[in-house]
VONU-144197 format. One line per field, with one value per residue (C-alpha): residue in three letters; z, y, x. Coordinates in nm, 3 decimals. Layout:
// residues N
type <- ala_... $
Z <- Z_... $
Y <- Y_... $
X <- X_... $
//
This chain:
// residues 208
type <- met_ala_asp_phe_asn_asp_ser_his_trp_ser_lys_pro_glu_phe_ser_ser_asn_tyr_val_asp_asn_ala_asp_asn_phe_ile_val_gln_arg_ser_met_met_tyr_asn_val_met_met_ser_tyr_tyr_arg_tyr_phe_ile_ile_gly_val_ser_tyr_asn_ser_gln_ala_ala_lys_ala_arg_ala_ile_leu_asp_leu_gly_cys_gly_asp_gly_ile_leu_thr_his_met_leu_leu_ser_ile_asp_asn_asn_ala_ser_ala_thr_leu_ala_asp_gly_ser_asn_asp_met_leu_glu_lys_ala_arg_thr_arg_met_lys_glu_phe_asn_asn_val_lys_phe_leu_asn_ala_ser_phe_gln_glu_val_ile_lys_asp_asp_leu_leu_pro_arg_glu_phe_asp_phe_val_val_ser_ser_leu_ala_ile_his_his_leu_asn_met_ala_glu_lys_ala_ser_leu_phe_ala_ser_ile_tyr_asn_ser_leu_lys_ile_gly_gly_his_phe_leu_asn_ile_asp_val_val_ile_ala_pro_cys_ala_ala_ile_glu_glu_trp_tyr_met_thr_leu_trp_lys_glu_trp_asn_his_his_arg_gln_val_ser_leu_gly_met_pro_thr_ser_tyr_glu_his_ile_pro_ala_leu_tyr_lys_ser_leu_ser $
Z <- 0.000_-0.077_0.207_0.354_0.286_-0.085_-0.104_-0.193_0.166_0.295_0.083_0.279_-0.026_-0.119_0.233_0.314_-0.003_0.097_0.448_0.325_0.074_0.235_0.271_-0.105_-0.193_0.023_-0.016_0.303_0.515_0.788_0.807_0.860_1.142_1.300_1.295_1.475_1.741_1.793_1.819_2.077_2.286_2.284_2.318_2.486_2.710_2.753_3.079_3.225_2.972_3.152_3.480_3.706_3.820_3.469_3.427_3.229_2.876_2.633_2.259_1.974_1.638_1.365_1.056_1.246_0.981_1.130_1.435_1.345_1.475_1.813_1.853_1.802_2.052_2.326_2.281_2.410_2.657_2.915_3.082_2.781_2.693_2.337_2.130_1.771_1.525_1.172_0.941_0.835_1.056_0.871_0.961_1.323_1.345_1.221_1.477_1.756_1.656_1.647_1.983_2.172_2.402_2.539_2.780_2.779_2.431_2.299_1.944_1.768_1.441_1.282_0.961_0.970_0.862_1.155_1.395_1.272_1.252_1.580_1.787_1.888_2.033_2.411_2.553_2.698_2.468_2.515_2.164_1.847_1.540_1.189_0.897_0.527_0.577_0.623_0.269_0.145_0.295_0.116_0.259_0.455_0.610_0.700_0.876_1.073_1.163_1.277_1.499_1.650_1.708_1.872_2.105_2.193_2.313_2.673_2.736_2.608_2.391_2.049_1.706_1.447_1.092_0.867_0.522_0.164_0.050_-0.274_-0.494_-0.550_-0.928_-1.207_-1.261_-0.896_-0.906_-1.205_-1.022_-0.712_-0.929_-1.092_-0.752_-0.633_-0.935_-0.882_-0.521_-0.627_-0.883_-0.630_-0.379_-0.642_-0.760_-0.416_-0.265_-0.575_-0.583_-0.881_-0.863_-0.993_-0.803_-1.050_-1.133_-0.779_-0.849_-1.141_-0.927_-0.651_-0.899_-1.022_-0.666_-0.552 $
Y <- 0.000_0.351_0.599_0.669_1.042_0.969_0.737_0.813_0.738_1.045_1.266_1.378_1.375_1.018_0.875_1.063_0.935_0.582_0.614_0.774_0.494_0.193_-0.007_0.029_-0.043_-0.351_-0.685_-0.780_-0.522_-0.523_-0.904_-0.897_-0.649_-0.864_-1.157_-0.936_-0.848_-1.214_-1.306_-1.031_-1.132_-1.498_-1.492_-1.158_-1.085_-1.452_-1.561_-1.211_-1.064_-0.829_-0.889_-0.587_-0.737_-0.779_-0.682_-0.378_-0.465_-0.271_-0.254_-0.139_-0.047_-0.028_0.175_0.284_0.518_0.694_0.466_0.252_-0.074_0.064_0.239_-0.094_-0.271_-0.007_-0.004_-0.363_-0.344_-0.066_-0.197_-0.147_0.129_0.184_0.320_0.417_0.448_0.585_0.762_1.015_1.316_1.366_1.013_1.056_1.375_1.178_0.908_1.166_1.292_0.940_0.850_1.166_0.975_0.767_0.894_0.596_0.653_0.753_0.845_0.775_0.950_0.700_0.500_0.128_0.202_0.442_0.186_-0.067_0.166_0.350_0.061_0.272_0.006_-0.037_-0.391_-0.371_-0.494_-0.769_-0.730_-0.586_-0.543_-0.410_-0.391_-0.377_-0.194_-0.432_-0.570_-0.243_-0.344_-0.555_-0.896_-0.775_-0.492_-0.732_-0.964_-0.673_-0.537_-0.878_-0.908_-0.565_-0.668_-0.994_-0.806_-0.559_-0.828_-0.936_-1.307_-1.464_-1.161_-1.186_-1.031_-1.020_-0.902_-0.840_-0.826_-0.948_-1.230_-1.310_-1.549_-1.893_-1.865_-1.621_-1.772_-1.720_-1.368_-1.287_-1.429_-1.219_-0.907_-1.013_-1.084_-0.743_-0.566_-0.761_-0.642_-0.281_-0.312_-0.477_-0.196_0.068_-0.094_-0.196_0.148_0.343_0.528_0.753_0.679_0.354_0.200_-0.079_0.090_0.027_-0.316_-0.172_0.127_-0.107_-0.301_0.019_0.124_-0.216 $
X <- 0.000_0.117_0.160_-0.183_-0.157_-0.109_-0.411_-0.773_-0.874_-0.694_-0.920_-1.231_-1.461_-1.367_-1.390_-1.712_-1.877_-1.779_-1.922_-2.244_-2.307_-2.137_-2.458_-2.510_-2.147_-2.081_-2.256_-2.446_-2.265_-2.530_-2.518_-2.141_-2.184_-2.456_-2.212_-1.959_-2.217_-2.304_-1.934_-1.875_-2.174_-2.077_-1.699_-1.622_-1.919_-2.007_-2.165_-2.121_-2.368_-2.611_-2.428_-2.377_-2.047_-1.910_-1.546_-1.441_-1.333_-1.112_-1.186_-0.961_-1.116_-0.848_-0.937_-1.247_-1.391_-1.693_-1.696_-1.995_-1.844_-1.744_-2.079_-2.254_-2.028_-2.053_-2.430_-2.442_-2.152_-2.172_-1.858_-1.630_-1.387_-1.269_-0.982_-1.064_-0.774_-0.778_-0.537_-0.801_-0.869_-1.197_-1.311_-1.207_-1.415_-1.714_-1.635_-1.618_-1.962_-2.106_-1.950_-2.049_-2.288_-1.999_-1.732_-1.495_-1.352_-1.008_-0.907_-0.578_-0.497_-0.258_-0.237_-0.163_0.194_0.236_0.089_0.346_0.647_0.597_0.458_0.160_-0.071_-0.079_-0.090_-0.438_-0.714_-0.970_-1.108_-0.952_-1.170_-1.116_-1.357_-1.273_-0.946_-0.653_-0.681_-0.529_-0.193_0.065_0.155_0.459_0.256_-0.024_0.220_0.367_0.024_-0.099_0.209_0.130_-0.231_-0.124_0.108_-0.168_-0.409_-0.447_-0.408_-0.728_-0.808_-0.971_-0.907_-1.187_-1.112_-1.413_-1.260_-1.242_-1.016_-0.837_-1.033_-0.873_-0.898_-0.988_-1.335_-1.432_-1.287_-1.509_-1.810_-1.727_-1.732_-2.060_-2.219_-2.106_-2.259_-2.582_-2.591_-2.538_-2.818_-3.050_-2.996_-3.063_-3.387_-3.521_-3.456_-3.558_-3.227_-3.158_-2.784_-2.634_-2.343_-2.270_-1.939_-1.807_-1.648_-1.450_-1.348_-1.232_-1.019_-0.858_-0.770_-0.637 $
//
């Protein structure tokens, strides 16, 4: 991945357009987030769910965008604190606005490369989550970031990465792109939107 400041994601107009239309861009986005919520309830909160004596938990949201993931998690876990990290100041401002009802939140303005290079993650988290962000890194960067995440987890902590994967062959890759375009078309028709998003798969390929 190029330096974050040279990427499209550092540009407020590009990142804001993504956030505003993410449910139309991304296949089954809400379902993926529901899976995350179920995972957190089952593995992180566990038997202490709804218990007044539940321990305090610490969450890290990497590439947090506008903070939607952390907002969902804190809404079901009053005992959690959270750190939200993103390379975009514009996204962090949106996250601050979304998280204004919570007091136990910190914000870290840092790209993945800065997290890796400067060893910015404290060793304190019960749950680290990232959504549709880490795939922008090259393999060496991913390995380094995963090592940083591992080191940031408490013993028994969990890391959940909601992301895309490389297709095993060209035929499956072509089908992935077709499925994506079909989703974009379905959203446009079902919601009666005047704007078509069927160009998004091709745009993604050009930015990869």
